[in-house]
N, C-alpha and C positions, 0 to 999 in steps of 0.2 A: 737403654737410657740416655736421658734428653743434654741438649747441648750447652745448658747452662746446670747439671748434677753435679754436683763437687762431692769427686770420694777422696773419704775424711780419715780411712784408717788403710792402710794402702797395701797394710800386711794380709788385712782379709777380705780384703777391696768393700768397704761398708763405705755405701753414700753416709751425706746429711742427713739427707730427708730420712733417712734408718732410722738414724741417731734417737735425734728429730719424734721421730714418731712413735720409737720405745720410750722414752722419756715422757712425754705425749699419754703413755698408756700406762704412766703410772713407775717408768725407770728414777730412785732419787739419786744416787751414789753411780759413781766409777763402775763400781761392782755388778751392780742391778744391768748399768748399757752392756759390761762386760757377757750379763750371762744370756741380756735377750736378745741386743744381733750380732755377740763378737766381736765388737770394738773395740777399741782397748787391750786385744790380748796377746798383742804381738810384739812389736819393740816396747810398743808403748811413745813414740812420737805424738801420738795424736790424741793421748788425753789432758793436754792444755787441754785442748781445742774442744774436748769431752764435758771438761770441766764448766767454760763458757757456756757450752749450752746448756747444761743442767743449773743453771746458774742466771742465765736468761730466762730458762724457760719455769726458776723457782722464779722468780722477781711478776712470771706471767697470772701466773698461778694469784701472785699475794694482790697483780690491780684485779683482778675477775670476783677477788671473794664474796661476790653476791653470788654468784653464779654454779651452779648443782657443776661435782669434778669433772660425773660422766658428757655433761649439756659442751666445756673445756676441749670435750677428745674430741669432738665433734670438726667433718671439714670446713663447713660452715665460721664457725668458731674458731679457728685456725689463726694468732693472735690478736682476738680479740679478748677487749679489756675490757673495763668498763663503760670504757670512750669507745667501741666495736660493738654496745650493747642496739640494738634494732632503735628505734628514732631516741638514739642522741646523736644524730644530724650527724656524727665525724664516721662511724662506720671502718675506724683500722686507717683509711684511706693516710697513703703518705710516706705510711710508717718500710721505715730499713727492711726488706727480709734478710735474715741470717745467714751468715755466707764465711 
C-alpha cells in the first residue's frame, strides 16, 4: 500500500482506489460495489463515501458521453471527460484527485 492510499472501508480493509476501480468496471450501486470488492459490507460507515464515488463516476461518464465505455476504463483515460481527449489541449490537468 502506497503512502497516499486511503483505506475507505475499515471493516474489510478496502482501499479507495479499489472502490473507484470497481465503479469503473461497471458497478453503479452500493450493492454492486459490495459484490465487486466487499466495501460497505461491514458496519456501513463508508457507504456515504462510496455513494459519493458512485456519483462522481457517473458524472465522469456523462462528461465523456462521446467516448466508448471500454475506452473510459483504460488507465490512460481515468478521470478524462471531453476536456481530457487528445488534442483538446487540457488533458484533464489541474483536476483534483478523488479522496
